[in-house]
N, C-alpha and C positions, 0 to 999 in steps of 0.2 A: 142865332149865335153862330158865328163863323170865325175861325182863327186858324188859318192854314199857312204854315211857313216852315222852312227847313229848320230843324233844331240842331242836328249834328251831321256833318259829312266829313269823316276823318278816315285816315288810313289806320286800320286796327291790326297791330301785331298781337295775335291772340296768345296770351300767356296764361298758364294755369295758376289760379289764385283762389283761395278760400279764406275769407276773413269774416269775423263777426263785427256787426255794426250795431248802432244804438237803435232804440225803439222797442215796443212790445212785440214778442214773438207771434202772438195772435192779435186779432183786433179787439179782443175782450180783456178779461182779467189777467193779471200777471201770472206767469207760469211758476210751478214749484221748482225746487232745486233739481239739478240733473241727477238721474238715478245712478246707482252703483251697478256695475256690470253692464250687460247688454252687448250690442255689436261693437266691433272694434271701431277706432276712429276712422274718419273719412278717407277717401281715396288719396293715396300719397301724392303730393304735389311734385311737379317736375317743371323745369324751365324750358322744355322743348315746346315748339309751336308748329302747326301744320302749314306754315306760310302766312302770307299777309293777305287779308281780305278787306276790301274797301266797302264799308257799310254806310248807308244813308238812312237817317231817321227823320221823318217829316211829321210835324205836328198837324193833325187833321183838325182838331178843335180843342179848346180848353173850356173852363167854366163848368165842368161836371162835378158831381159829388159822389164819391165812392162808386165809380163805374165798375160793375162787377163782372160783366161778361159781354161778349160780342158775337153776333150772328150775321151771316152774309146772305143777302137776298139775290135772286137771279138777275135782277135789273141793275145791280151795282149798289143798291142801298145797303146800309149796315144798321142793324138794331143793336142798341146798347141798353143794358139794364143798369139802373142806379139803385144802390141798396136802400135809400130812403123811400122807395116805392114809385119810381118814375121810369118810363120807357122812352127812349129817344130814337129817332130815325135820322141817320146821317147820310146825306146824299150830296156829292159834289162839294163837300166842305160846309154845306148848310145843315143846321141841326134844328129839328122840330120835335116837340113833345107829342107823343102818340096818346090819344085819348083812350084811357083804359081805367077800369075800376079796380084799384088796388087798395080799397078801403079796409079790406080784411087782412092786409099785410102787417105783421107785427115788426116794427123797426126797433130793435133793441140789441145792443152789443154787436155781435157778429151776425145777427139775424136780420132779415129784411127781404128785399127782392134780390135774388142772387143769380145762379146760373141760368143760361139760356142756350137753346139749341134750335136751329131752323130745320124743319123736317125735310128729308130728301125729296119728298113728293110735293114740296111747297108750290111749284108751278100749277099744280092741279087743286090743291087743298088750301093753300095760303096759311098753313098751320105752323106754329112754333110752340115750344114748351119752355116754361120757366120753373125754377125752383124758388119757393118762397115760404117764409115763416107765417103760419096762419094763426089768427087770433079770433076769439069770440068773447064778446063783452069785455074787451080789453085784456083778456088773459091768453097766454100762449096755449095753443092746442097741439100743433104738430108742425113739422116741415112737410110740404107737399109739392108734387109736380102738377102743374096746371097747363093745359093745352089751350091755345088761343088761335083765333083766325083774324088775320090782318085784312083790313079793307083794301079795296083796289087802289085807292090813292095813298095808302100808307098813313093816313091821318088818325085812324081809330082801329081798335081791336076789340073783339068780344070774346068772352070766356066760352069755350066749347065744352070742356069737361075737366073734372079733377081726375087726372090720369092715375095718380097714386097718392094716397094719404097715409098718415100714421108713422112717418119718419119721426123719431123722438126729438123733443125740443127741451131746452133748458130755459127757465124764465128769464135768465140773463142773456140768452141768445148765444151762449158759448158753444163752440164746436157744432155749428149748424151745418157744416158742409158747404155747398152741395153742387157738384159739377156734373151736368149731363153731356154725353158725347155719343155720337152714332158710331157703331162698329162697322167694319167693312161688310158684314153680312146683313146690315139693316137693323140689328138689335140696338136698343137704347141702353147704354151703359150709364150708370149714375154712381158717382162717388159720394159717400155720405159721412157725416160726422157722428160721433158717439154721444153727443150732447153733454158730456162731462158731468153726468148726474148718476144714474144707476150704473154701478161699476161692472155689472154683469153683461151689459149690452154688447160690447164688442165681440164677445165669445158666444153670445146667444144667437143662434141661427134663426130663431123665431122673431127676432127684432131686426128692423131695417137700418139701425144705426151702426156706424163703424164698419161699413160694408162697401163692396162694389156690387151693385145690383145689375142684373141683365134682364130686361123686360121687353114685352111687345109694345111698340110706341103707339099703337091704336087702342089697346085694352089695358095696359099696365100690368098684365099678368106675366108670371115667370114663363120663360120659353121651354119647350119640351125637351131640349137638349142641354138644359142647365144641369150643373153637377148634382143638385138635390131635387131634381124634377119629380122624383117619386115620393117626396115627403107629403105627409097629410096636411101640414100647415102651409097655407098659400104664401105667406111671407118667406118661409124657408125655400120655397120653390123659386123665389125671385133672387136668391143670393147666388152670386158668382164667386166672391171671395169674402173673407171675414177676418176679424182680429185687427181691424184698422182703428186709428185714433181720430184723425180729422182729415179726410181726403179732400184736397183742394184742386188737384189737377188730374185729368184723365186724358190720355192721348193714345192714338192707334198708329202703329208704325206702318208707313206706306208699303204696299207690296207684300206684306206678311200677315196682316191681321193681328199682330201681337199687341197686347194692351199694357200700358205703363201708367203708373199713378205716382203722384207726389203728395206727401202728407206731412203735417206738423208733428214733431215729437215734443215731449216735455223738454225743458230747457236743454238744448242740444239734441242730438239723435234724430234730426229731421231725416226723412227717407225718400228715396226714389225706388220704386218696386216694379219688377215685371210681374204682371198679374197672371196667376195660374188658376185655371178653373178648379174650384173647390179648395183653394189654398187657404191656410190659416197663417196670418201674418204676425201673430204672437203678442198682440197688445191685450193685457188683462189687468186692469186696475182693481179687480176684485180679489186678486191673488188666489185664483182658483176657488172663488166663492167663500173665502175665509174672512172677508171684511165687507161691511156694508157701506163703507166710505169709498169715495173715488180716490184711490191711492196712486199718486203719480210717481212715487219712489220705486217704480218697477221698470225693468228694461222695456224699451220700445218694442223689441222683438225678443220675447222671453224664450230662448232656446233651452233653458234648463227645465222650465215647466212644460214647454211644448217642443220636444226634440224634433218633431216633423215640421215645425213652422218654417215658412219660406224666408230665408235671410234676405235682407235688402240688397239691391244692386249697388246702392250707394247710401252712406249715412254721413251726416255732418260731424258725427262724433261728439264727445263730451265738451269740447272746447269751443264749439261754434254753433250758433243758432241762426238759421237763414229764414225760417218760416216760409218754405216754398209754397207757391200758390198755383197759378195756371201752368199748364204744360201743353206743348204742341211740337210736332216734328217739323224740322227745317227740311224742305224738299224742293227739288227743281235744279236743273243744271246751272242756272245763274248763280247759285250759292257757292259754287266751286268746292273748296275744301270743307265747307260747313255742311254740304248736302248730306242728309241722313242723320244729323245730330238731333238730340232731344233738347229743346229749349224749355227751361223752367225759370219762371220769374219769382222773385222773392220779396216778401213784405219787409221783414226786419233786415234782411241782407241788402235790400235796395239795389238789386243787381239782376242780371240775367245770367244763368248758368247754362252752358252747353255741354251735354254729355255725349261723348263719342262711344258708340257701342260696338262690340265685335259683331261679326257677320251673323252669328247665331242669335244675337240679341240677349245673351245670358250674362254678359259682363260689361262693365264700364271700363273702357281703356284709357280715357282722358276726360278731365273736366276743364273746360275752357271758359274764360271770362272775357268777353269783349270790354275793353276798358272804357268805351264811351257810355256803358250802362252802369259803371261802378259809382254809385251815389249820385248819378247825374240827374235822376228824375225823382228820387225819393222812393217811397214804397210802391211796388209794382204788384198788380192783382191778376190781370188776365193776359194771356197770350194765345192767339188763335191764328192758324194759317188760312189766308184768304184763297179764293179760287185761282188768283194769279200768282200764288206761292209767296206773296209778301206776308210778313208777320205783323199783326195788329196787337198793340200792347196798351193797357190802361194803367194809370197811376191810381194810388189809393191813399192820398193824404187827407182827403176830406174837404179841402178847400181848393177851388180852381184846379180840379184834377184834369188830366189830359188824356186824349186818345191820340196815338200816333202810329204811323206805318213805318216798318223797317224793311229795307230791301238792299240787295247788293248794289253797290254803285256801279253804273255802267263804266266799262273800261275805255 
């Protein structure tokens, strides 16, 4: 399967624009009505633009089915996970299916074969790790991280170890998460979903759901400098931040080590957060343990119940649902005025949002929308920065999905 051709090459005057578009906010069941209260509406729009940037988007291949994540190999190959339980190797525009045993993957709703990350020591170990929904006798067991070793020719991979098990799962697959990303210090960061089931999970630090985890990529254990490293419970020792709903993107800001995450809110109130070690991000569908049902009529960041909760850097507010998914920083001199922005792709919003941050990384100063992404490709799932600083993006329509590369157009 090979389908490589320019898709767009236009001069993009980047204007700030936030609009709601059709389609389900998550991949699973429809969301409940927007909650009362919570954070203020999204960043105020402005008509200013940082100049004109010429972007080129080139389709690498089509014919995929829910490509969930992308990982780059030292030889130029690209691994792509497909949610139905397939792994593809893309090299020079040619696509082959990697022989792998995904027979235990439960493909249901938002669950299946999801996030992927290639280990920094891949040249020596040939290891990469996936997030996947695990089943036994046809029933959902958990979401887990599995480490694999790719054969020398890239045609097959074998399971090396279950790196981490026990992430909560919903029989419907709803709020499965699950995005792994390596931090600047070599720690493995994992954004997880709360499974939309037990309402106490996001605030329960003994649960791995609704969290950003920070673990050793070889053992799966929590690292000794984690915020709750002294806890008796081993899962608590893995927690880096908590009180999240359904983390879909995790990105590390180049040169700083700062961690950012994108997540789905209940209808409206999608968020981009700067992740603080030990931070509580305020999602609590149990209403402080007073209800056994998963109550989504609560604020995404409940500052009344949790005054010390970390407010979002950006929220879509009550009137807009974007369903933000993958996140990656734009980096490299060739990007011009866009260098240093945080790119977040959206499922329901069917767009790419570019967040300009202040120097400290504590505030969003502008939200930019390249018009060539606005509804042009449908639902967008993954965005990753390649070693050459290009952005690789996947669509998530379910039929004839695409993988394409985005670069600044040479002047």
